[in-house]
C-alpha positions in Angstrom: -1.8 42.6 62.7 -1.6 45.7 61.0 -2.3 46.2 57.2 1.5 47.0 56.4 2.5 43.6 58.3 -0.2 41.6 56.2 1.1 42.9 52.9 4.7 42.1 54.1 4.0 38.6 54.8 1.9 38.3 51.5 5.0 39.5 49.5 7.2 37.0 51.6 4.8 34.5 50.9 4.9 35.1 47.3 8.7 34.8 47.2 8.6 31.8 49.1 6.3 30.0 46.5 8.1 31.5 43.7 11.5 30.2 44.7 10.1 26.8 45.6 9.3 26.7 42.0 13.3 27.2 41.1 13.9 24.1 43.6 11.4 22.0 41.8 13.3 22.4 38.7 16.6 20.9 40.4 14.6 18.1 42.2 11.4 17.4 40.6 10.4 14.6 42.7 9.9 15.2 46.5 12.9 14.4 48.6 14.9 15.9 51.7 15.6 19.6 49.7 11.5 20.0 49.3 10.9 19.1 52.9 13.9 21.2 54.6 12.4 24.3 52.5 9.0 23.6 53.5 10.2 23.1 56.9 12.2 26.6 57.1 9.0 28.3 55.7 6.9 27.1 58.5 9.3 28.1 60.8 9.6 31.5 59.1 5.9 32.2 59.2 5.4 31.1 62.9 8.2 33.1 64.4 6.7 36.3 62.1 3.4 35.8 63.5 4.3 35.3 66.9 6.4 38.4 66.6 3.2 40.6 65.8 0.9 39.1 68.0 3.2 39.0 71.0 4.7 42.3 70.7 8.3 43.9 70.1 9.0 43.8 73.7 8.5 39.9 74.1 10.8 39.3 71.0 13.5 41.5 72.4 13.7 40.7 75.9 13.8 37.1 75.5 15.5 34.2 73.5 13.3 34.7 70.6 16.0 37.3 69.1 17.9 34.3 67.9 14.9 32.9 66.4 13.7 36.4 64.8 17.3 36.6 63.3 17.2 33.2 61.7 13.8 33.8 60.3 14.9 37.2 58.9 18.5 35.2 57.6 16.0 32.7 55.4 14.0 35.7 54.3 17.2 37.0 53.0 18.2 33.9 51.5 15.3 33.4 49.5 15.4 36.9 48.3 19.0 36.0 47.1 17.8 33.3 44.9 15.2 34.9 43.6 17.1 36.7 40.7 18.1 32.9 39.5 14.4 31.7 39.4 13.6 34.7 37.4 16.6 34.0 34.8 15.3 30.6 34.0 11.5 32.0 33.7 13.1 34.7 30.9 14.7 32.0 29.3 12.0 29.8 29.0 9.8 32.9 28.3 12.3 34.0 25.4 12.2 30.7 23.8 8.4 30.2 23.9 7.9 34.0 22.3 10.8 33.2 19.6 9.0 30.0 18.6 5.3 32.1 18.6 6.8 34.4 15.9 9.3 32.7 13.9 8.5 29.9 11.3 11.6 28.0 12.3 11.5 26.6 15.9 14.4 27.8 18.1 16.1 25.2 19.9 14.8 24.8 23.6 17.2 25.5 26.4 18.1 22.3 28.1 16.9 21.4 31.4 20.4 20.7 32.5 21.2 24.4 32.0 18.3 25.5 34.0 19.5 23.3 36.7 22.9 24.5 36.8 21.6 28.2 37.1 19.8 27.0 39.9 22.8 25.7 41.4 24.2 28.4 41.4 21.7 30.3 43.1 21.4 27.5 45.8 25.0 28.4 46.4 24.6 31.8 46.3 21.8 31.4 48.7 23.8 29.2 51.1 26.7 31.7 51.1 24.0 34.3 52.0 22.6 32.4 55.1 26.2 31.8 56.5 27.2 35.2 56.5 23.8 36.4 58.1 24.0 33.9 60.3 27.6 34.7 61.5 26.6 38.3 61.6 23.8 37.2 64.3 26.5 34.5 66.1 29.6 37.0 66.1 29.3 39.9 64.2 26.8 41.7 66.7 28.9 41.2 69.9 32.6 41.8 68.0 33.2 44.8 69.8 35.8 46.9 68.1 38.0 50.2 69.4 38.0 52.8 66.8 41.5 55.2 67.7 41.9 58.7 66.0 43.3 62.0 66.7 41.5 65.0 65.7 43.6 68.1 64.8 41.8 71.2 65.9 43.7 74.4 64.7 44.7 76.7 67.6 43.5 74.3 70.4 45.0 75.5 73.5 48.0 73.9 74.7 46.6 73.1 78.2 44.0 71.1 76.1 46.4 69.1 74.2 45.9 65.3 74.4 42.5 65.7 75.5 40.7 62.4 75.3 37.1 61.4 74.6 35.4 58.3 74.6 31.9 58.2 72.6 29.5 55.4 72.3 26.0 55.4 70.6 22.9 53.8 69.8 23.1 50.7 72.4 19.4 49.8 72.1 19.2 48.2 75.2 16.2 46.2 74.7 18.2 44.2 72.1 20.2 42.3 74.2 19.5 38.9 75.7 22.6 39.0 78.2 24.3 41.8 80.2 27.4 40.6 79.1 28.1 42.5 75.9 27.5 46.1 78.0 29.5 44.6 80.8 32.4 43.9 78.5 31.7 47.5 76.7 31.9 49.3 80.1 35.1 47.5 80.9 37.1 48.7 77.7 35.9 52.2 78.4 37.2 52.4 81.5 40.4 51.1 80.3 41.0 54.3 78.3 41.0 56.3 81.7 38.8 59.0 79.2 38.6 62.7 80.0 35.3 62.9 78.7 32.5 60.5 77.9 29.8 60.8 75.5 26.7 59.0 74.6 24.8 60.3 71.4 21.4 58.8 71.5 19.2 56.0 71.2 20.0 54.0 74.7 16.9 52.1 74.2 14.5 50.8 71.2 11.1 52.2 72.7 10.6 52.2 76.5 12.7 53.0 79.5 12.0 49.7 81.4 14.9 48.3 78.9 17.6 50.2 80.7 16.5 48.8 84.2 18.9 45.9 84.3 21.8 48.0 83.2 21.7 51.1 85.3 24.1 49.8 87.7 26.6 48.9 85.0 26.4 52.0 82.8 26.8 53.6 86.5 30.5 52.3 86.4 31.6 54.2 83.7 34.4 56.8 84.5 35.4 59.8 83.0 37.4 62.6 84.8 35.6 65.8 83.6 32.1 64.1 83.6 29.5 61.8 81.4 27.7 63.6 79.0 24.5 62.3 76.9 21.5 63.0 74.5 18.6 61.8 73.0 17.9 59.8 70.0 14.9 59.4 67.9 13.9 56.1 69.6 14.3 57.5 73.3 11.4 59.3 72.7 9.1 56.3 72.3 7.9 57.2 68.9 7.6 53.8 67.5 5.4 52.2 70.1 1.5 52.3 70.9 0.9 54.4 74.2 -2.4 54.3 75.8 -2.1 57.8 76.1 -0.1 61.1 75.9 0.6 60.7 79.8 1.8 57.4 79.5 4.4 58.6 77.0 5.3 61.7 79.0 5.9 59.0 82.1 8.2 57.0 79.9 10.4 59.8 79.4 10.7 61.1 83.0 11.8 57.3 83.7 14.2 57.6 81.3 15.7 60.6 82.2 15.9 59.7 86.0 17.5 56.7 84.9 20.0 58.3 83.2 20.7 60.5 86.1 21.0 57.3 88.2 23.9 56.1 85.9 25.5 59.3 86.3 25.1 60.6 83.2 24.1 64.4 82.4 21.5 64.2 79.9 21.7 67.6 77.6 18.5 68.7 76.4 19.2 71.8 74.0 21.3 72.8 76.6 25.2 72.9 77.3 27.9 72.5 80.2 31.0 74.8 80.4 33.9 73.0 82.1 37.4 74.2 83.5 39.5 72.0 82.0 43.6 72.9 82.8 42.1 76.6 83.2 40.3 76.7 80.0 36.6 77.0 79.3 35.3 74.1 77.5 31.6 73.9 76.5 29.6 70.6 76.0 27.0 71.2 73.8 24.0 68.7 73.3 21.0 69.1 71.1 17.6 66.8 71.0 17.1 64.7 68.1 16.8 66.5 64.8 16.4 64.3 61.7 16.5 65.0 58.1 12.8 64.3 58.0 10.3 66.4 60.2 8.1 63.4 60.3 10.2 61.6 63.0 11.1 65.0 64.9 13.1 67.8 64.7 13.3 68.6 68.1 16.8 70.0 68.2 17.1 73.9 68.9 21.4 74.5 68.4 20.6 78.3 69.2 19.4 77.5 72.7 21.7 74.6 73.3 24.7 77.2 72.5 23.4 79.9 75.0 26.2 81.4 77.1 28.9 79.6 75.4 30.2 82.5 73.3 33.5 83.0 75.3 34.5 79.4 75.7 37.6 78.1 74.4 36.1 74.7 72.7 32.9 73.7 71.7 32.2 70.3 71.2 28.7 69.3 69.8 26.5 66.1 70.4 23.9 65.5 67.9 22.2 62.2 67.4 21.6 62.4 63.7 24.6 63.5 60.9 22.0 65.0 58.9 21.8 67.5 61.7 25.9 68.5 61.0 25.1 68.1 57.1 22.3 70.2 56.9 22.6 72.8 59.4 26.1 72.8 61.5 28.5 73.2 58.6 26.2 74.9 56.6 25.8 78.1 58.5 28.6 80.7 59.4 27.2 81.3 62.8 28.6 77.7 63.7 31.9 77.7 62.5 33.2 77.8 65.9 32.2 74.2 66.5 35.2 72.3 65.3 34.2 69.0 66.5 30.7 67.4 66.7 29.7 63.5 67.6 26.7 61.8 66.4 25.5 58.2 65.5 22.2 56.9 64.4 22.8 55.4 61.3 24.4 52.3 62.4 26.5 51.3 59.3 23.0 50.0 58.3 24.8 46.8 60.3 26.0 45.6 56.8 28.9 46.5 54.7 32.4 46.3 53.8 35.2 48.4 55.6 38.9 47.0 54.4 41.7 49.2 53.6 41.1 50.8 50.0 37.3 49.9 50.1 34.6 51.2 52.5 30.7 50.8 51.7 27.2 50.1 52.8 24.0 50.8 51.9 23.5 53.6 54.3 25.4 55.5 52.2 22.6 55.6 50.0 20.7 57.6 52.6 23.5 59.4 54.8 26.7 60.9 53.1 28.2 60.7 56.4 27.4 57.1 57.6 30.3 55.9 59.7 33.9 57.6 60.8 35.5 60.9 60.6 34.5 63.7 58.2 36.0 67.1 57.4 34.5 70.4 55.7 36.4 73.6 56.2 37.9 73.3 59.5 35.0 71.3 61.0 34.7 67.6 61.7 32.1 65.3 62.3 32.5 61.9 63.8 29.6 59.2 63.2 29.9 56.4 65.6 28.7 53.1 64.3 26.8 52.2 67.0 27.0 49.4 70.1 23.7 47.8 69.8 21.5 46.5 66.9 18.1 47.0 65.9 15.8 45.0 63.4 18.3 42.7 62.3 19.9 41.2 65.4 23.6 41.1 63.7 26.1 42.9 62.2 28.1 42.0 59.0 31.4 44.0 58.3 30.0 46.9 60.5 30.7 46.1 64.0 29.9 47.8 67.6 31.9 50.3 68.4 34.2 52.2 71.0 35.3 55.5 69.6 38.6 57.2 71.3 39.2 60.6 70.4 42.4 62.8 71.3 42.3 66.1 70.6 45.5 67.8 69.4 46.7 71.4 67.9 49.7 69.7 66.3 49.6 70.1 62.6 51.7 67.5 61.7 49.2 64.9 63.0 47.0 63.0 60.3 43.5 63.1 61.4 41.5 61.3 59.2 42.4 57.8 58.5 42.3 56.5 55.2 39.1 55.2 53.9 
């Protein structure tokens, strides 16, 4: 077990013990609540220790996915209850300090009030538990289809109505069943797309995760081709390799599998297509992240070579930070009207209802989900298809994006958020 894993386990244990003190305020004598709480803690530690000692591959490629999700949900629930225990201790501490410094004793807060606060905490925790359990059982597989129209000024009439279907961040190793991907492919083909784009993170760590899905992904149909790029997880950066050669073999394996799926993987390069007599360049860059720590392999200048005289440029880039910091900030890239990205997953948690769009991912990524515009350039950030870490989604669901291009100014391109 790594040092950081050990520290995490210690912190969770301290939270566990502290919240249990709060449970004892409500139930001072041993009863069902004590036994249920202790059993949930034993289950959580058993799953976490199994995870670290059996390896990530074992967790993702078995029924342990669900068990790991339950363990995470129990941790989230206890963290949600933590402030309520803290409030009761602050109240007790305030009374104790007041009595120490004042000559007239302060009336202590009744036990009934402490119990009321903890009951509120338990209700809050139960809501938290139910919400995250829902995210595992339903949210992770609630496939949505986002349909938008993007207005591109001076779009040639020959390209009017060009239909693009995008998916991203499938993280195939996280699925315990083929069914979600089969359903996704069926839904994609129902759209009869002109172009299909995949914007990175096909796997969690290893190319072997793709093996069961190659025949399924191969069935995706697109009139003018299927194009993909790499995400940060596709490079195998988050797993221990026996040697650099093993990591290189893994990358070769991943490239070969994408070729077998009929996907044209773009590695800082482009493909220029003839669509109705007009030249359309599909430009794909390798992963370029906000932090150089996890790699900045993307080379947009190299990817653009030979695209000077094309009628439309479409850019595939995994991390939306690349668009924020490079694409939209340089005059020489102003002729790229539409970029497609993924990466954020919308943190797999948030709220998207009319009038309100929020997710914790907003604190890191200014453009974290949906369509954005700056000057005459658009960025679309796909919410992702799979999941990572927490095996569920709450409020931010798996997405297939259907983008229709138009030059008509009377179309409203950006939906209200």
